[in-house]
N, C-alpha and C positions, 0 to 999 in steps of 0.2 A: 491371268494377268497380262500375258504377252501374246494372246491369241492373234495370229495373223501378222505379227510384227517380226522384224529381222534385227537381231543384235549382232554387231561386229565387234569382236575383241581383237586388239592388236597386241601381239606378244612376240618378242624378238625370235625366240626359238622354241622348240618343243622337246628339249632334252630334260633330264631329271632336274628338279628344283621346285622351290615353293611357288614361284610365280607361275610356272608351267602347270603344276598340279592344281592351283587355284583356278587357272583358266579352264581346265578340264572339268573341275567341279561345277563351275558356272555354266558350262556347256550343257551338262545334264539338267541343271535347274532351269535353264532357259527352255530346253525342250519340254520338260515336264510342265512348264507354265504355258505351253502352247506356242512358243516362239520358234523361230528358225535361228540356229546358232552358227555364225561364220567366225573363222579365226584366220586373220592375216598373219602369217609367220613364215620364217625361213624353213620351218619344219624340223624334224628330228626324230629321235627314237620313240616318242610318245604318240606318233601319228596313228598307229593302229588303235590305241585307246581313245583318241579323239573321235575316230570313225565309229568305234563301238558305242560311244555315248551319243551319237547322233549329230556330231559336229561336222562342219564342212571346212576343209583347209583351202585357203587361198594362198598359194605359195608366192611370197614376195621376199626380197632380201631386206626385210625391215630390221635385221640385226646389225646393219652397217651404220658407221658414222661418217662415211664418205659423202661430202656435200652434194656431189652430182647424183649419186645414187639416191640420196634422200629426196632430191627434187623429183627424180623419176618416180620414186615411191609415192610422192604426193599426187602426181598426175594419175598413177595407177589406182590409188585409193579413191580419188575423186570419181573416176570412171566406174569403179566397183560400187560405190555408194549410190550412184545414179542408176546403174544397171540393175542392181539387186534391191533397190528401194529400201536401203538401210534406214531403220528407225532410230537407232541409237548406237553410238560408238563408245566402247570401253577400252581405254588406253592403259597399258600396264608397264611401260618403260619409257625412259627419257628419249633415247635416240629416235625411235619411231614416232614419238609424240609430235615432233615438229611437222613431219609430213602428214600425220593423221589429223592434227588440229587444223592445218591449212585446208585439207580436203573437206573436213567437217564444216568449217566456216563457209567454204565455197558452195557447199550443198545444203547449208542451213540444217545440219544434222546435230542433234543434242549430243553432248560429250560428258562422260564420266571418266575420271582417272583414278588409279590406285597408286598411292605413295607407299611402295613396298619396303623401303629401307630408309635409314637415316643417312643421307648422302653427305659426304664431306663438302664444305663450301667456304673455304677460307678467303677466296677472292670474290669480288663483285661479279666477275664474269661467270665463275662457277655457280654462284648463287642464282644468277639469271638463268643459266642452263638448267639447273635443278628445278627452278620455278616453273618450267614448262608443265610440270605435273600438277600445277595448281591453276592452270589457265582454261580448264574446261568449265562446264556448268556446275559440277560438284566434284569434290575430291574425297575419296575414301582413304583413310589411314589404317594400317593393319594393326594398330594398338593405340592405347591412350598415349604412350610414350612417343610414338611417331606423330600423333596429332599435335601434341604439345610442341614438338620440334617444328612442324609445319607452321604453326601459328606464330612461333617465335622467330622464324626465319624469313617468312614470305608475307607480303602485304595482302592477306586474305581475311575475309569476314568469317568469324568462328562458325556461324550457321551454315557456311558453305563447305565445312569439313566434318565428316562423320567418321568416328572410330568404329571399325568392324574387324575384330580379331580374326585371324586365320581359323578355319574350322578343322577339326579332327574327324576323320572318317570312323565313326564308332561301329560301323559294320565290319571294319577291319581291326581297329584297335580296341578289342574287347577280350578280356581274359577268358570269358565263357566260351569263346569260339576257337581257342587255340588248344589243340590236343596235347596230351602229355608227350606223345611221340615227337611232336615238333619241338617242344621245349628240350627234351632229351637230346635231340639231334643238334640243337643249337649249343647246348652245354658242351657236347662233345666237340663241336667245331671251335669252341672257345678254350678247349683243353681243361674244362672243369670236370674232374672225376666225380663219379656218382657219390662217393663217400666224403668228398671235400666239403667240410663244414665252415670253412673260412668265409666271412662276409665278402660279397663280390659287388663291384661297382662297374657300371657300363657307361663309357663316354662315347656317345654316337656322334659322328660328324667327320667331315674330311680332315685329313691330317694337315693342318696349317697352324702356324704359331699362335694366331690370335684366338684359336679355339681352346687353348689352355692345356694341351696335353703335357707340355713341359712343366707347367706349374704343378700338375698332379704327380708327376714323377718326383719333383722336389718335396711335395707334401708327404708322399709315402716314405721318403728317406727321413724326413723329420719325425714321422710317426715311429719309425724304427728306433731312432735315437732316444725318443721319449719312452720307449718300452710299451707302446700301444699294441693291441692285438694285431696279429698279421692279417692282412686283407689281400684280395686279388683285384686288379683293375684290368678291364678289357677296353682297348681302343678299337672301335669298329668304324672303319672309314678308309677310303682310298687316299693315298697321298697325291693323287692326280699329277704325278710327275715330280712331286717335291721330294725327290729321293734324298737330298741332303738333310732335310728336316727329319724324315723318318729314320735315317741313319743316326742322326744326332740323338733322337729319343732312345734308340736301341742302345747306343753307347752310354748314355746317361743312366739308364736302368741297370746296365751291366756294371758300371763303375760303382753304383750304390748298392750292389748286391741284390738287385730286384729283378734280375732277368727272368726268374721263374714266376714272378708275381705280376709282371706287366705283360699283357698279351696283346700284340698288335695283329689283328686278324683280317685286316683289309675290309673291302666292301661287304656289307651284309644285306641279303635280299629278303630276309624274314624278320623285320624289325619287331613285330608283335611278340614273336617267340623269343627274340633276343632280350627284350625287356624282362620277360618272365624268367629267363635263364639266370638273371642276376638279381641281387637283393635291392640295389639302389641304382639310381641314374645320376650322372654328373653333367652339369652344364656350366663349366668354369670360364666361359668366354672372357677374354681380357678386355674386349671392347663391348659396349652395350649392344644387345640384340634388339632389333626392331620388333620382333615377335618371339622367335626362338621355339620352334616346334619340338626340339629335343628336350625342352623342359615341360612340355604339355603332353606329348604322346605317352611317356612313361606313366604319368599320373592317370591317364585313361586306362592304362593296364594295371593300375593298382600298386605302382611302385613309388616310394618316396623319392624326392629329387633334392639334390644339393645344387643350388644355382647361385651365380654371382649376383651380388646385391646392386644391380644397376639395370637400366633398360627395361624392357617389358617383363623381365622375370619378376620384378617387384609387383606386377599385376597377376601373373599366372601362378606363382608359388606363394603360399601362405606360410610364413616362417613359424616353425614349431607345430604346424597343423598338417600340411601336406608335404612338408619337406623342411629344408633349411636354406636361408639366404646368407651368403658368406661374403666377406669383404673381398672385392675383386683384386686379383693379383697377389694376395697375401699368403705366402707359404704357411706361416704359422696358423692363420685363421682356417685354411683348408685342412691342415693336419688335425686341428682341434675338431672341426666339424665332422670329418670322416671318422675320427675316433668316437665321437658322440654317436654317430649313426651305427658304427660297428658294435657298440655296447648296448643298443636297444634290444629289447626282447622281441620274440616273434609276434606277440600280441600287440606291442606298440607299433611295429612295422605294419601289421595288418590294419590297425586303426588309422594310421596316417595314409596308407594306400587307399583305404575306402573313402577318406575325406577328400583326397585328390580326385578320385574317380568320380565322385558325386559332383564336385565342383566343375570338372571338365564337361560332364554331361549337361550341366545347367548353363554354362557360359561359353563353351568352346566347341560345340558340336558343329558338324558340317551343315546340318539343317538350319541351325541358327544363322550361320554366316550367309548361306544362300538366301534365306528368307529376308534378311536385312538388306542384302545387296539388291534383290529384286524390288524391295520397297523404295530404295533410292532410285532405281530405274523408273518406277512408276511416277514418283514425284517429279523427276526431271522431265519425263515425257509429258506431264501435265503442265510443265512450265514453271514449276515451283522451285527449281534449283536443287531439289533433293533435301531441303532443310525440313 
């Protein structure tokens, strides 16, 4: 499809994150489609993986919001597009979008953007700033929820916005490929003894208030007051310097008599094994998630998910089939849902896990995401705007 063509992705940095991972996933897809894959970025820890996938890093400070640097970036990107005969530009963030759009217009290069999140926009200036992500030839939204937000917020034609959900790498997130030794090692890291039969829940994600760890501690305390079966909860994620919040969680768990049953284990490097090490996954975000991979990845691993009933989770989790959708921010609702999950039989958990796994394979595979994105490229290159 892209034989002999060059695609330039513009991504602020190459550290861990959904935007960065999706950039690398498309690098591989572009290369497999016969194209050349350039990435303009300030770089970061994922540079070796970019190189391994056949991508070429163009190091530029596109992670800045400094107006003078943004102007310089525009000139540098224009020169790059001319020098490397760039066929299409894919912009993945707002700050670099101003420079990249100017350069693309100056060189008459087609532009695709991806709206990766539901950005706040209470003022007209902020909405104008966010709207830069809709000023290319076609906009990709990372969920139906995000697409609805784009259409409601910006003056765009519906046919110019396509919903393409994030893809899960099923070559990595597959229960068949994870050895029992990896699962055992992860359970040990979580402090889950071999004979511990208590239902276990994993909340994967950085320790920050809006991710809902505090809500889950409150729900556990409510479960105890109601006489529910005892369960264990694992918080797997770095506090990224938010030591006050992590200390607050520790103190709240201790005060509620939950110190032994709330495990804060820090960053986890083997997430496939981590999901298999627990019985259920939690995604209790207090604010709507634009996509929410921590509600999708565990389903790929055959684990039922309890997710907040808002945002893209309403698309990715089928209530009562692959998991449970729970009222956002409600301690009582989460206590009730976790109790319901804890009382399911092994056969019920297996059936729900299988339903989620099959749905992820059908709708949220990496191959599906890449194929649909390349199809947008094809249509934009033909002058059809991607519609």
